[in-house]
C-alpha atoms as one frame of an Amber mdcrd trajectory, in Angstrom:
protein
  35.758   1.595 -12.779  33.836   0.125 -10.586  31.855   1.806  -7.685  33.589
   4.772  -8.911  31.147   7.731  -7.121  29.444   9.381  -9.957  27.269  12.157
 -10.561  23.834  11.477 -10.121  19.757  12.266  -9.109  20.037  12.922  -5.380
  17.100  14.970  -3.775  14.132  13.819  -5.231  12.555  12.315  -2.190  10.091
  13.581  -0.226  11.016  15.275   3.490   8.976  15.621   7.011  10.997  18.173
   9.280   9.730  18.503  12.850   9.312  21.425  15.311   9.249  24.524  13.171
   7.652  26.828  15.199   5.016  29.167  12.795   5.667  33.292  13.425   3.187
  34.420  11.638   0.014  34.444   8.728  -0.251  37.280   6.200  -3.823  36.700
   4.110  -2.737  39.734   1.701   0.090  38.595   0.311  -0.925  34.661   0.821
   2.261  34.159   3.053   2.606  31.693   6.008   5.813  32.360   7.468   7.662
  29.624   9.127  10.526  29.700  11.930  13.230  27.571  10.371  14.783  26.109
   7.272  12.486  23.962   5.309  13.651  21.412   2.332  13.651  22.097  -1.540
  14.439  25.100  -3.619  13.329  28.676  -3.487   9.554  28.681  -4.559   8.468
  25.105  -4.112   5.142  24.387  -2.561   5.213  22.912   0.728   2.708  20.717
   2.858   2.344  21.652   6.052   0.381  19.034   8.986   0.096  18.735  12.206
   2.235  17.653  13.879   1.324  13.704  15.385   3.383  11.543  16.032   3.173
   7.841  16.473   2.938   5.966  19.528   5.798   2.746  19.225   5.464   0.225
  20.631   6.930  -1.581  22.814   8.963  -5.074  22.270   8.612  -6.139  26.235
């Protein structure tokens, strides 16, 4: 059927989550504890960056 919703690939894009808080860093276990939900399955690698937002230019 045309335009019929069918199952397919989903979730293969990179997601950015802001305003998460780092609770603790355990260097012995090589673990970073983050407060809040992170995207992706369990055991997946995460990339953690500083939250630097670009200043929006006004369209005036």
